[in-house]
C-alpha positions, 0 to 999 in steps of 0.5 A: 529500512531502505525499501520503506519508501518504495513499499509505501508507494506501491501501497499507494500511501503518503508519508502522512497516511502511513505515519498515521496508520503506524502511530509514527510522527511524520517527520520521524518516518522521513528520518526512517525512509532516508536512513538518517535514523533507525526504526525501533522494534516497535516501529518497524512491527507498526509499519509492517502491520500498516503496510501489509494492511494497505497492500491487501486492501489495494490487492483486493480492489484489483482483484474485484476490478479483474473479476468485473472485467472478466464477468459475462456481458462486462465490458467491451470484449463481450460485445466485440465477440457477440 
């Protein structure tokens, strides 16, 4: 799982948080990230679920922030064009 660290970082998760969400020991997650050991099928499934959930939550926050910026009367863009 070579890109695991990158995905974890993109999701805004620490090793501690991801290991907690995926129910994997943090030390084992570290070994998986550095390819010193391979994740089992069950660990891969748990990691995928945890990362998907975290990335979905992060995407929802970005979408909400974007819609707030585009709302009528929001921010400096609206006052500058008035």
